[in-house]
Each structure stands twice: as structure tokens, then as C-alpha cells.
N, C-alpha and C positions, 0 to 999 in steps of 0.2 A: 723787780721783774714783774711784768704784768701777765695775767693769764686769761685766756678766752674760755668761757664756759661753753662746752659743746652740748651738754645735756643738762636739763634742770636738776639741781641738787642743793643740799644745804651746806654752806661754807661759813665757818665761824658762827654758827647758830642762826644764820640768816638765809632765807630762801633766795636762790638765784635761778634765773631762767637762761635758756640757751641764747647766746649772743652777748651776754653781759661780760664786761671786763672787770676782773678783780685784781687789786694791787697787792694786798697783804694777806698771806695765808700762812698758817703754821707749817713747819717743816714736815711733820708726820702726815698732816692732812694733805699737804701738797703732793707728797710722794704717793699716797694712797689714791688720790684723784687722778694723778698722771697715769698710774698703773691701770686704773679702771677706764682710762680714756674718756674721762668726764671733762677734763680741762686740757689745754695745750698752751705752751709758752708763746707769747706774742711780743715782737719787738715794736716799740712805739716809733713810728716814722715821723720825721719833721715834715712840715708842710713844704711842698715843692716850691722852688723859686720860680716865679712867673717870668718867662722870657718872651721877647718880641721876635718872632721868626719871620715877620713880613719883610719882603724884599721888593723894593720899587713902589710901595704904596705911599700915600701922603703921610701916614704916621711913622713911616720907616726912617731909621737913622742911616741905613746903608744906601749907597747909590744904586740906581737902576742898572741891572746888568746889560752889557752890550749885546745886541742881537747879531748873530752871525749871518752873513750873506750866503745865499745858496750858491754852490759852485757851479760854474757853467760847464756843460758837457761839450766835449770837442768831438766834432763829426769827421 
């Protein structure tokens, strides 16, 4: 589990500053720092898959959508 450091502190004898991500912390130290709100758990997200959302452009794989004709008014 990865942890985000919210406030500068010493973890495993090393100085860490706010914004650092720490992977390995001892159980006692982890519980203490979580209780003091110095760190919080972070889930590591995979990089998003790039999708091509263009429709009707030259690079697009999908066909151009059909245009609807304006309905005629009856007088």
C-alpha cells in the first residue's frame, strides 16, 4: 500500500516532505502517522487508455453521422 505524506515528518529515519509517496512503512509507525493525519492511503491508478472520440474527422474510424433535414412547417 502506498501512502501520501500530508505534512513533513520523519518516516523510517528519513526526512519526507508534503507530497511525497512512501511505499513501505512499519505497522506501528503507519498507525501513529495515520492517527496524527500526517499520511493517508493512496491507491495507485493505472494510466488511462487513450481513446479516439472524434466522429467524422479524417483520423476517425467511425463514419460521419447523417444530418437531419429540417421539417417543413405546414401553413
